[in-house]
N, C-alpha and C positions, 0 to 999 in steps of 0.2 A: 504494500499499500504506499501511497506518497505520505512523505513526511510534512507534517504541519510545523510552520514555525511561526510564532507569533510574538508580538511585542506589545506589552501591557504598562500602563504608567502606575497600576496598582495592582497587589497581589490577588484583588477579587477576580474570580474566574479562571485562576492558574492552577495547573495540576499540582495535586497534593501527595503523589507518590514520593518525590524527593525534591530536594533543593540544593543546588550547586552555589556553593559560595568561593570566591576567589578572593584569599586574604595576602596581604603582604604583612611583615613583621610589624610595621608601623600602626596597622589596623587593628591588631590583635586587642588593646584595651577596650576599644570601642565595640568591637564584636562581642567580648564578654560580657558587656552590658546589654547588647541588643539581642543576642540569640539565647533561648532558655536550655541551655547545656549545662553538665554537671561541671563542678570545679575541678574535678579529676580530667576531665575531657581538655580543658583548658591549660590544665598543669602539662598535658602530655603532648598537645598539637602546639608545635612552636612555628609554623608558617614558613618552615625550610623550603626552597625551590623543590619541587617534585614530591613533597609529603602530601599524602592524601589521607583522609580518615574519614570512615563512615560512621556516623552516630544515629542511633535510632531514638525517636522521642515519641512522646504520647500526645504532642501537641497537635497543630492544624496540619502540619507536613510530617509525613511519616519518617523519614530520616533526612539527615544533613549530610552533605559530602563536603568536607572543609579541603580545600585544595591550596596548598602554600605556594607563594611565589617569590619567596625570599625578601630580601631588602628592596624598598622602593627605589634606592639609589642605583641599583643594578639591573631595574627591572626593564625588559624589552617585550615587544610584543610576541617574540618567538616564545617566551616564557609562558603567556597566557595560553598560546595554541598547544603547548606541551602539557600544561596542566589540565586543558579540555581534553586532550587525548587520554591522559590518565584517568580523568573523571569518567569519560565515556567508556573507557574499559572497565572501571569499576561499576558503572551502573548496568552495563550490558550482562555482566557477570552476575548482578543481582536480578536481572531480567526485569528492571524498570523500563517501562516502555514511554511514560510521559513524566516529564520533569521541567522544573523552573529553574532559572539561573538569575540568582539576585545581581541588582547592580554592582558594577565595579567602579570604586571611587579612588582617584588618585590625582595629584596635580602633575604627575610626571607623564600620563598617558590618558588621552580622551575617552569618555566612554564609549563612543561610536568605534573608536578604533580597538578598543579592548573587546566589544560586543562582535566586531567582525573576526578578530583574531580566534575568539573562543568559538564562534561558529565554525570558521575553517577547521578547527582542531575536532570538533564533534563530527563534522561531515567527513573529513578525510581519514579519521581514525580507523575505520574498518576496511580499508582498501584491500582487496587481494585479486588477483589476476583471474578472469574469468574468461579471456579469449573470444569474448562477443563484440568487442570494440564499440560499446556504447557507454556514453559518458554520464550514465547516470549514477547518482550517489546512493550507495547501498549503506543502509543503516538499520539496526534493529528497533529503533526509536520510532513511536509514532508522533510525538509531539515535543517540541522542545519550545520553552516559552522564557522570553527575556522580559524580566521586570526591568523597565528603564526609568531614568529620571528624565531621559529626552521625550520629547513628544512623539509617540509611535509613527506618527506621518512621516517624522524626519528621519527616523530608523529604517522604515520599510525599503527604501529603494536599496539599503545595503544587502538587504536579503537576497534580491534577484542578482545583484552584481556579484556577490560573495557565492551563491549557489552555481552561477555561470562559470566563475572562475574555478571552483571546485570540479564542476563537469569537466572541463578543460584539461585540469590536472590529472583527473582519473583517465581521459581519454590518452593523454600524453604517457602516463604510465603503461596503459594497454597496449599501445603501439610498442614502446620501448620494451616491454616485456614478452612480446609475441616471438615465436620462433621466425627466423629470417624467411624461412619457406613459405610463411603466411603474408609477409608484407612485400608487395609489388605494386605497381603503378596502378592496376587495375583494382586491388583491394583498398589502396590509399583514396582512390576516387570513391568508391562506395562509401568509405567511412567519412568522406568530406560532405 
């Protein structure tokens, strides 16, 4: 089925199966006040780059996936992409189909850029060679909902652009991974 990607200004109507939270070390004190998690979780989670922790709750959202990004000083968009790949892997293992991504805030990276990088990570994480030369995104997820401080109408154009880029990346990977015997002028014309 087609992946549904939505942008909401509030959490009303957002999926409740899981919430992904990207955190830098500097955001930890604020996150501890905001999220209803135990003191032990916050003692263990240090927001190191690549660190991912799943926490089950009895609140509105069934589980939180905390994704560490390290220090904001060294933060780059690629760190967010990698964290989204790790989060996507963890969510797929848990068989989560619908989830929300809470807004990323930082003076170093704009929310739109962070949202785009996260979406790229979620969409490209599950690539595997299929030899069918179709640029479609294959994902186990049914819905990804970004809660955004930006106006959704301002963020929506990013959706199509990002999906198109990801489809191009997938097609390029398909062509690069195909056996040489399958790649000839006629086949390339069919794919184009």
